[in-house]
Residue, then its C-alpha position, 0 to 999 in steps of 0.5 A: m521291298q517296303s522301302r522300294n514300294s514307299i519310294l514308288r508311291k511318292p508323286a515326284v518319283q511317279s512323275l519322273l518315271t512317267s516323264l521318262v516313259c513318255i520320252l522313250l515312247g516318243l523317241l520310239v515312235g519317232f524312230i519308227a517314222l524314220l524307219i518308214i522314210n529310210p530304214a538304212g539311216a534311221g539308227e544314225a538319224i535318231m542318234d543325231i537328234i539325241k546327240n544334237f551339239l555332240n555331233y560336232s567333233k571339236r569341243t569348242t564347237q560343241l560348247k558354242n552350239m550348246g550355248n545356242t541351245l541354252v539361249k533358246t531354252a530360257p524363253l521355252l522355260m518361260c513359256s512352260l512356266s506360263v502354261l503350268f502356272a495357269y494350269k495349276v490354277g485350273l486354266f489352260n493357257i494355250g495363249a502363251a504363244g500370243q503373249y510371247v508374240a506381244g512381249a517380242g513386239a514390245c521389247i523389240y520396238c522399245a529397243v530398236g525404235l525408241g532406243w531404250h535400255w534392256l531393262p525397261c525393254m524387258l519390263m515392257a515385254v512383261l507388261a505386254g504379255a500380261l495385258i494379253g493374258a489379263l484380257s483373256g482372264a477378264l473375258k473368263a471372269y466376267r463373261n465366262v468365255n472359255e480361255v482356250i477360245s479367247c487365247i486362240m483368237l488373241n494369238w492371231i490378233s497379237l501376231y498381226l498387230v505386232n507385224t504391223i507395229l514392227s514394220n516401222v522398224k523393219n530393215p527396208t532390204s529384208p523382211y526382218t527388223y533391224e538388229i537389236t544392237k542398232k537404234v533407228v533414227m529418223e533424219n529428214g524422213v530417212a531412217t538411219t541406224v546408230a550403235h545401241p549396245g545398251a539394249v542387249l542383255p548383259q553376258l555376266g561372263i557366262n559366255g566364257l563357258f561356251n566358247n565366248n558365245k555372245y548370245v549367252g548371258l543373263a537370260i539363262p540364270l534369270a529363267i532358272l531363278l524365275a522358275v524357283g520363284i514360281w514354285v515358291l509362289l505356288t506352294k509357299t505363299r498365301l497368294g499361291y494358295e488362294l489362286r490354286a483354291t480358286g482354280l479347284n473350285k471358284h464357288a467355294a473360294k468365293y464362299c471363303g471370301m476369296q476374290d475369285r474374279t480377281n484371282i482368275i485375271l491375276t493368274m492369266a496376267i502372271a502367265g502372260g507376263l512369264a511368256g512375255i519375258g520369255a520373248a525378251m530373253l531371246y530377242l534382247t540377246g540379238f540371237e535373231e530378228w523378228s520377221c514382219t511377214q511371218s504368217s504363223v505364230p512362233a512355235m515357242g509358246f506351243n512347245g511350252i505346253a510339251a515342256a510343262f507336261l513333260g516336267g510333271l507340271h512342276p516349275l523345277g521339273a520344267i527346267f529340265s524338260s525345257f532343255f530336253i525339248q529344245h535339245i531334240t528340237d535343235g537336234g532335228a537340224q542335224l539330220n540329213k535334209q536330203v533324206y529326212p525332214s528336220e520336222i521329225s523332232n517336232l513330231i517327237s515333241s508332239l508325241i511326248i505331249y500325247f503320251c503325257g496325257f496318259v500320266l494319270f493312267f500310268k500313276l493309277t496303274v502303278n498304285k494299283w500294282l503296289d496295292r496288289r503287291a502289298e495285299q499279297k505280302n500281307a496275305a502271305k504274312g498272315g498265312s505264315e503266322q497262322 
């Protein structure tokens, strides 16, 4: 009993249990919504969402679609790390979506318009995202502008600015930009395209594990390495300590000689860079092109909030939560569209975010229950000794 109680008191175990409870509650409410829409097929529909690529009968098709889910998990993980990194330093980076957009615009334009190799394209995506994040951080540090307000405004500024810039490399026959495998060349005022495979992220042979899915490659292991790196930065380095100290109390940090303003700007810059590289991990695979007519910010940045909190605001936990969020998001595409809307998976993700708001309440409840059990055990032990 003592060992079980000690295990339940560990923060990591409590975070894992809380995440599982949030997932079950989100799926339960999503199932109720399916029942309201059409009770007859609700059970099969919720299983379709949970199974995702496992709905296919052929193993080769399962592997290929699993690869597609992993391709989209990598940028989601980066957006999740962006949110949780800022949150660990006392800032709420709701601007991961705008930083993601800035990174997408930078890497696509450098690849398609300038014909750069994938590495400098990725670095430009990092710089673009970091610039947007640093701008919000500077407003917070020097003018005490709430980062939530500035981030929301910058989300839309980034979107329409990127739409304008990428219209220069837009395919004239569609609202989308040219494929990342092509470079736009102007000849006598006419845009032509030439082959440009150097802009695509290398596959490293990983694609062979997923039925030669051409989109699977460097992004997946790189995202995992960055998650580990963020964990090391936050918990094992002096810089991470100073950033967390500034987030807890910037006045105390300043009193101790820490550069509070610099740390706030640096935090948002790092968070923005993470979201920016997430965009590069998706668009430099050629998985999809940017639509220059879109009027809403991509959901990837906002889904990162769900993944961050579901992962217990831990970089390593974010790896698994990001895969789960993307898994059920793709699972929504498996539904019968004539009966159920695919957005039901977004509803489940939203509910998970909502239930994650009760994490502290859940942990307090568990600790109180354990304290009560310990008191009863001690009282019983004392009575037996008398």
